[in-house]
C-alpha positions as CSV (number, residue, x, y, z in Angstrom):
1,M,43.2,67.4,-42.3
2,A,45.1,65.3,-44.8
3,N,47.2,62.3,-43.8
4,V,50.0,63.0,-41.4
5,D,53.3,63.2,-43.3
6,S,55.6,60.3,-42.8
7,T,58.5,62.6,-41.8
8,I,56.4,63.9,-38.9
9,K,55.6,60.3,-37.8
10,T,59.2,59.2,-38.1
11,E,60.7,62.1,-36.2
12,T,58.0,61.8,-33.5
13,K,58.9,58.1,-33.1
14,N,62.6,59.0,-32.9
15,L,62.0,61.6,-30.3
16,A,59.7,59.2,-28.3
17,L,62.7,56.9,-28.0
18,V,64.9,59.7,-26.7
19,V,62.2,60.8,-24.3
20,L,61.9,57.2,-23.0
21,V,65.7,57.0,-22.4
22,L,65.7,60.4,-20.7
23,S,62.7,59.4,-18.6
24,I,64.4,56.2,-17.5
25,L,67.5,58.3,-16.5
26,L,65.3,60.7,-14.6
27,E,63.5,57.9,-12.7
28,G,67.0,56.4,-11.9
29,V,68.2,59.7,-10.4
30,Y,65.1,59.9,-8.2
31,L,65.7,56.3,-7.1
32,I,69.4,57.0,-6.4
33,I,68.7,60.1,-4.3
34,G,65.9,58.2,-2.4
35,K,63.1,60.6,-3.5
36,W,61.3,58.3,-5.9
37,N,57.5,57.7,-5.5
38,Y,54.6,57.3,-7.8
39,T,54.2,61.0,-8.3
40,V,57.6,61.1,-10.0
41,L,56.4,58.5,-12.5
42,L,53.1,60.3,-13.1
43,G,54.9,63.7,-13.5
44,N,57.4,62.1,-15.9
45,I,54.6,60.6,-18.0
46,L,52.6,63.8,-18.0
47,G,55.5,66.0,-19.0
48,G,57.1,63.7,-21.5
49,S,53.8,63.0,-23.2
50,A,53.0,66.7,-23.4
51,G,56.4,67.5,-24.9
52,L,55.9,64.8,-27.5
53,L,52.4,66.0,-28.3
54,N,53.7,69.5,-28.6
55,F,56.3,68.4,-31.2
56,F,53.7,66.4,-33.1
57,L,51.3,69.3,-33.2
58,M,54.1,71.6,-34.4
59,G,54.7,69.2,-37.3
60,L,51.0,69.2,-38.1
61,G,50.9,73.0,-38.0
62,I,53.9,73.3,-40.4
63,Q,52.3,70.6,-42.6
64,S,49.1,72.6,-42.8
65,A,51.0,75.8,-43.5
66,L,52.6,74.3,-46.6
67,G,51.0,75.3,-49.8
68,K,49.4,78.4,-48.3
69,T,50.3,82.0,-49.2
70,Q,53.2,83.4,-47.1
71,K,50.8,85.5,-45.0
72,D,48.4,82.6,-44.4
73,A,51.3,80.3,-43.6
74,K,52.7,82.8,-41.1
75,T,49.3,83.1,-39.4
76,T,48.9,79.3,-39.2
77,V,52.3,78.8,-37.7
78,S,51.9,81.7,-35.3
79,F,48.5,80.4,-34.2
80,S,49.9,76.9,-33.7
81,H,52.9,78.3,-31.6
82,T,50.6,80.3,-29.4
83,Y,48.2,77.5,-28.5
84,R,51.0,75.0,-28.1
85,T,52.8,77.3,-25.7
86,I,49.5,77.8,-23.7
87,F,49.1,74.0,-23.7
88,L,52.6,73.4,-22.3
89,L,52.2,76.1,-19.6
90,A,48.9,74.5,-18.6
91,I,50.6,71.2,-18.3
92,M,53.3,72.7,-16.1
93,V,50.7,74.5,-13.9
94,I,48.9,71.1,-13.5
95,G,52.2,69.5,-12.5
96,V,52.8,72.2,-9.9
97,F,49.3,72.4,-8.3
98,V,47.9,68.8,-8.6
99,P,49.6,66.8,-5.9
100,I,49.6,63.5,-7.8
101,F,52.4,64.9,-10.0
102,D,55.9,65.6,-8.9
103,V,56.7,69.2,-9.8
104,W,60.2,68.7,-11.0
105,A,59.6,65.5,-12.8
106,T,56.8,67.1,-14.7
107,I,58.7,70.3,-15.6
108,I,61.9,68.6,-16.6
109,S,60.1,66.0,-18.7
110,V,58.3,68.6,-20.7
111,F,61.7,69.7,-22.1
112,F,62.9,66.1,-22.9
113,T,61.7,66.5,-26.5
114,S,63.8,69.7,-26.9
115,F,66.8,67.9,-25.5
116,G,66.1,65.1,-27.9
117,I,66.1,67.5,-30.9
118,Y,69.5,69.0,-29.8
119,I,71.0,65.5,-29.2
120,R,69.8,64.2,-32.5
121,T,71.0,67.3,-34.4
122,A,74.5,67.1,-32.7
123,L,74.8,63.4,-33.6
124,L,73.7,63.9,-37.2
125,K,76.2,66.8,-37.6
126,K,79.0,64.7,-35.9
127,N,78.4,62.0,-38.5
128,G,78.5,64.5,-41.3
129,I,74.8,64.3,-42.2
130,E,73.4,67.6,-43.4
131,I,70.2,68.7,-41.7
């Protein structure tokens, strides 16, 4: 595959910062309610990393679809979506059945990237920046 587009790198870095902030908040909530232990941290790392990797792979899938015919691009994006969904489901199953990961920390953290996208979109629109 060709070099990774700079937009994919930049947006992944931006989302990594949001995931980090949300992860710190999640850890804080667990501390406040007295339920924190190492499994929360490991689940948070597993879920947050999987969410970020999913976003990065989505970007690579879209990048590889560019320049292809419409039919080939649709197949590429569909293939990417299917396997990324299976990947996220596998991560959540691991988080549920492997006892070193807190179930809720893993599952919630998987969605931090999606929350980051919504937050970033709302902030950009609020500041009058077209997306």
